[in-house]
C-alpha positions, 0 to 999 in steps of 0.5 A, a space after each residue: 187283181 193279178 195284173 195289179 200285183 205284177 205291176 206292184 212287183 215290177 214297180 218295186 223292182 224298178 225302184 230297187 234298181 234305181 235306188 241301187 244305182 243312186 247308192 253305188 254311183 262312184 264319183 267320176 273326175 272330169 279333170 282334163 290336162 293338156 301340154 302345148 309346146 309353142 312353135 318357138 320352143 320346138 327346137 331348143 339349145 342345151 342349157 336354155 330354158 324350155 317353155 311350155 303351156 299347160 291347160 288344166 280344166 276341172 269343171 266339177 271342182 266347186 272351190 279352189 284346189 291345190 294341184 301338184 304338177 311334176 315335170 320330167 324331161 326324158 330322152 330314151 326313157 332316161 330322166 335328164 331334168 325334173 321339177 315340181 310345182 304347186 298350183 291352185 286352180 278352180 274350174 280351169 287354168 292356163 299358164 306358161 312354165 319352163 324347165 332348164 335343159 341341162 348343158 349335158 343334154 344330148 341332141 335329138 327328140 326329147 319328151 316332157 311328161 307333165 303329171 298332175 295330182 291332188 292330195 287325194 286319188 286324182 292323177 293325170 299324165 300328159 306329154 309332148 315332144 320337142 327337139 334339143 339341138 346342140 349348144 350354141 358352140 357352132 355360132 361361137 365358132 363362126 364368130 371366132 372365124 370371122 374375127 380371125 379372118 378380119 384380123 388376118 385381113 388387117 394384118 395383110 394390109 399392114 404388111 402391104 403398106 409397110 412394103 410399099 412405104 419401103 419401096 417409095 423411100 428407096 
């Protein structure tokens, strides 16, 4: 009889612990966010668009949900560009987006931070890095020097032609 009472008490304790675990379960978010920089855009010029891919996986989301995405471009913890968009997703989404790198951006390593949040307490932040190279002024200088060289060469040919014409007339 005593063992039956002990079994009943043990069963009641186990049932109580199980009931407590079921009641005290807090919802866990399985939101997964990743940002990828395509190889073509790991080096961008100041003033150009910087393209990146965002992959959002939210498998426990039963219906379409609006997510707020905030993009920040940082150089040495200083925000040089930012943008905000709103995207509706269900269980997963993958999309390309862009942000314009300001003309005044310094060359060097930059970081893009992507913040994903909903209108409740869901929040996730990811980042990726890329290089900003100087504006295309080096290429412009090269074209100018080529043009100047061609004009100078044609000028020298014209002068040689004029001098040879004068010698032939005399």
